[in-house]
C-alpha positions, 0 to 999 in steps of 0.5 A, spaced: 537 858 794 540 861 788 533 863 786 532 868 792 534 875 792 535 879 798 531 885 798 531 888 805 533 886 812 532 890 818 532 888 826 525 885 829 523 890 834 523 888 841 528 882 840 535 882 842 537 879 835 531 878 831 531 880 824 526 881 818 528 879 811 524 881 805 526 877 799 524 875 792 524 868 790 523 866 783 520 859 781 518 858 789 514 852 788 518 849 782 520 850 774 514 855 771 511 857 778 510 865 779 515 869 783 513 871 790 515 876 796 518 872 802 517 875 809 522 871 814 522 872 821 528 870 825 528 870 832 536 869 833 539 873 827 540 867 823 539 866 816 534 861 817 527 864 819 523 861 824 517 863 820 516 865 813 510 867 808 510 867 801 506 873 798 504 872 790 506 879 787 498 880 785 497 880 793 502 885 795 497 891 795 492 887 799 497 885 804 499 892 804 492 895 805 491 890 811 497 892 814 496 899 814 489 897 817 492 893 823 496 899 824 491 904 825 486 900 829 491 897 834 497 900 834 495 906 839 
């Protein structure tokens, strides 16, 4: 997709070939739609993620806070 720019890719913990990708998508829902950050998870290391989430830039700080909270509460 030409409206997608890869920001970062890194190994998915506890898998042999899994990958997490973070990308910027311009106009994800058609012309004029606002850009989002896409977080993709691929279990077999292929370019097509098995799961993905699109996060509007306006919600990134809230998502980061929720992830930090989850890490503090449950990652012991």
